[in-house]
C-alpha positions, 0 to 999 in steps of 0.5 A: 598465510600458508593455506589457500583457503584462508587466503581466499577468505582473508584476501587483502585486495579492496576495490578502489572507491569512486565507481559510479553507475546508473544502478546502486551497488547491492550490499548483502550482510548479516555480519558487519565488521567493526574496525575496533571494539570502541566502534563496536560499542559506540556505533549507532544504527537507529539514525543511519550514521553507521552499520551494526548488523544486516537486519538493521540495514545496509547501504542498499536498504538505507538508499531505498528508505531515503528514496521512499521518503522523497517519494512520499514526502516523509522524513523516516522510513522502515522496510518490512517483508510485505505490506501486511507486515508493515500494517502489523508492525504499526498495530503492534507498536502503537496499540496495547491491551485496552486500546481501540483501533478504527478501520474504514469498512472498505479497508484492505481485508487482511487489515480487518482480519488482523483486528478480528484475530490477533488484536482481539485476542490481545485485548485490543478492540476495533470498530469499522466506520463509514469511509464516506461519512467523516461524522461517523468516524467522529462519533466512533472515536472515544477515549480508548481510540489510539489509532485510526486507519485511513485508506484512499481509495478502498482497495476493492470498492474504490470509494475515495474518502474526504481525507482532509475532513477525516484528518480534521476529525482525528486532530480534534478528537478527544477534546483536541488531544487528537488521535494518530492517523495511519494511511494505507497509501498503496493505491496513491503510491506517493504520486496521486497526492502528498499524504503528509501535506494535504493542504491547510496544515493537514497531514497523516502521521504515518503511511504504509505502502505495499511496495509489492505493487507499484514501486516494484512493478514486476509482480515478483517482490514482496515488501512494505514500507512505513513512512513518518515525519515525526522522529519520536514516532519513527523511533517507537516504530523502529524499536518494535520493528527491531524487536520483531526481527523484521528484515528484507532481502537486499536483492529484493531491495535492488529490484525495487530500486531498479523500478523506482525511476519508471514508477511515475511513467508506469503509474500514468499508463496504468491510470490511462488504461483503467480510465479508458476501460472503466468508461467503456464498461459504463456502456455495457448493459451487463454491469449495474455499476462501474467503480473508479474514482475518476468517474463522476458517479463513483462514490467519493469522486468529488473528494478525489477530484478536489484532492488529486485533480483530474489529470492522468497519473492521479487515479491508479490502475484499479477499477471494479464492476458490479454485474447486474443482479440477474447474473448468478455468481456462477455466470460471473465466474464463467466470465472470469474464466473466459478472460484471456489477457486478464489473468486471475490473481491477487495483487496489482501494479505489475505488467500483466492485467488481473481480475478477481471476483469478490463476494461483497456481501461477506465483506461488507455487512451490511452492504452499503446502499451506494453499492449496487446489488450483484457480484463484483469483479475488480480489475487491475490494468497492466501495461498491455494495450487498452484496445486489446484489454477492451477486446478481452472484456468484450469476448469474455462477456459472451460467456454470460450467455 
């Protein structure tokens, strides 16, 4: 080669194989080279036996997918640009005009917004069911129902459903033909329980996670996952995933891979802190209700304890408080503004504690009887010391006065 530029692009050196280190290599590509035309025509991307194009995976994304399967107890995994993208992929793959999807009333808000927006426009109907009443779910399933979403715990009000009974309902629906079940497993993170093996032969058909939360752990990555055990269901989802052109950046994949080894340690610490703060909040007269699955009087506590057990590391780092109705929303906003360590921001699972006020009356219509009247604030515990976070809550309560 006479030109240095060409030589730089086509330099023959190849590093030796056998390099091993704690962190895997990061392989970024759109174009993937083939050794010959026969390989180009025969190589398969659907089963991870080869590489064809960066959008369909590199060694880096394959590795994260396999580790997430091990985490959740699944067999196949797809990565999506966000948790909501994972939810949307499931809906677009499994539903068509004339179908119906059932969603728990306490579900992640954007999932409900998707049903109210694009899905409705495409002729897909939806119903909301009571997450604490499996019989309400059973009554709502009909011949058009093709998908049931589950969520444990609810992402704002933290009710914990009887997942086993819900899955029995899904399995026995439509004269035993059954209906597909999809669990938003972001709260459980694959650690609180095994969604694919809940005992007694019960398990969900697929899970999604917002890897943005606990698996990432840094508050700096957007990513989602879809995990299945059924090969046919996986291929159906994977083809939709391909046709939508969904992909993730390998530097983001690397960030999640770096965080996974500490996932259980971080999750346990988030859990420990949330339980301590939730218990402390129960003694504050300003709060009419404290919502956390490990609290005996929190909605769904018995179902949580039966499925997850009571030990730390099985209840995540979220809890919510409902302020006494005597406090106006403006006063609750002042409380939130007075927080110093808790930052105001969406999402959860990162190192910094977060707080978000919610207008439940606009989210749950009608407002469930098990939720006290008043303004709700959801807290996500970070990795700060519990005593410091408790002091922050205490000083912010002074703003109510």
